[in-house]
Structures are given as C-alpha cells and as structure tokens.
N, C-alpha and C positions, 0 to 999 in steps of 0.2 A: 439178036437181042435175047436176053434171058426171059423165060416165062414169068408171069406176074407172081406165081406162088413162090418163086425163089427170091423175089424182091421184097415180099411181105415181111420176113424176119429182119431184113436190113432196115426197112422203114420203121418197124417197131423199135428196134434198137436206137435208131436216130431220134425218135420221139422221146424215149426214156432218157437218153443222154441230154437232150434239150431241156427236159424237165429238171434233171439233176443240176445242170448249169444254171438254170433260172433260180432254183432253190438256193444254191450256193451264193449267187449274186444277191438274193434277197436277205439271206441270213447273215452274210459276212459283216455288213456294217453294224447291225445291233450287237453282234457277238464281240466285234472289235471294240465298240464303244463300252460295253460292259467290262471287258478285260482292262481297258485303259482306266476306267473309273475305279475299278478294284485296286489296280496298282497305285493310282493316285491317292486313294484313301490309305493304303498301307504305308505309302511314303510319308503322308502327313502324320499318321500315327507314330511312325518311327521317328520322325523329326521332333514331335512333341515329347516323346519318351527320352530321346537323347538330350533335349534341352532340360527336361526335368532332372535327369540324372546328373547332368553337368552342374546345374544349380545346387543340387543336393551335395555333390562332392565339393563344390566351392564353399558352401556354407559349413560343411564339416571341417574343411581345411581352415576356415576362418576361426571356428570355435576352438580347434586344436591349437592354433597360433595364439589365441587369447589365453588359453589355459597355460601354455608354455610361458608366455609373458608374465602371467600372474605368479607362476611358480618361481621364475627368475627374480621377480621383485621381492617375493617373500624370502628367498634365499639371501639376497643381497642386503635386505633390511634387518635380517636376524643376526 
C-alpha cells in the first residue's frame, strides 16, 4: 500500500473536483433559467416588432391602393 503522503494530493484533488461538481450543479439551473428567460423576452420582442411592421406595411399598402383608386376615378371622370 502507498504511504499516506502520496495519497494526500489525490485526496485534495478529489475534494476540489467534488466542490467543482457541486458548484456546477448549483449554478446550472439558475443560469439555464436566466438564458431561457432572456431568449423568451427576445422572442416576444421580435414577435411584437414583426407584427408592428406587418401592420405598418399593410396600412401603407391600403393607403397606396386608395390613392391609386382616387387617381383612377379622377382620370375617368375628367
């Protein structure tokens, strides 16, 4: 069997690895939740922006169509 002074560094390394694993296990859920929340907010913001731009384009197309209809009526009545 190996002398105790040779086992001490191995024991220290095992304790450090154990602490690292515990730290990862404790930090992983909040970090994952924060990342999920951030992506969710970005997705909502992007959805609202897309909807707003779609409605603006739709309104612009409607105004353009009304303008063209007005010009056509003016040309035919003249």
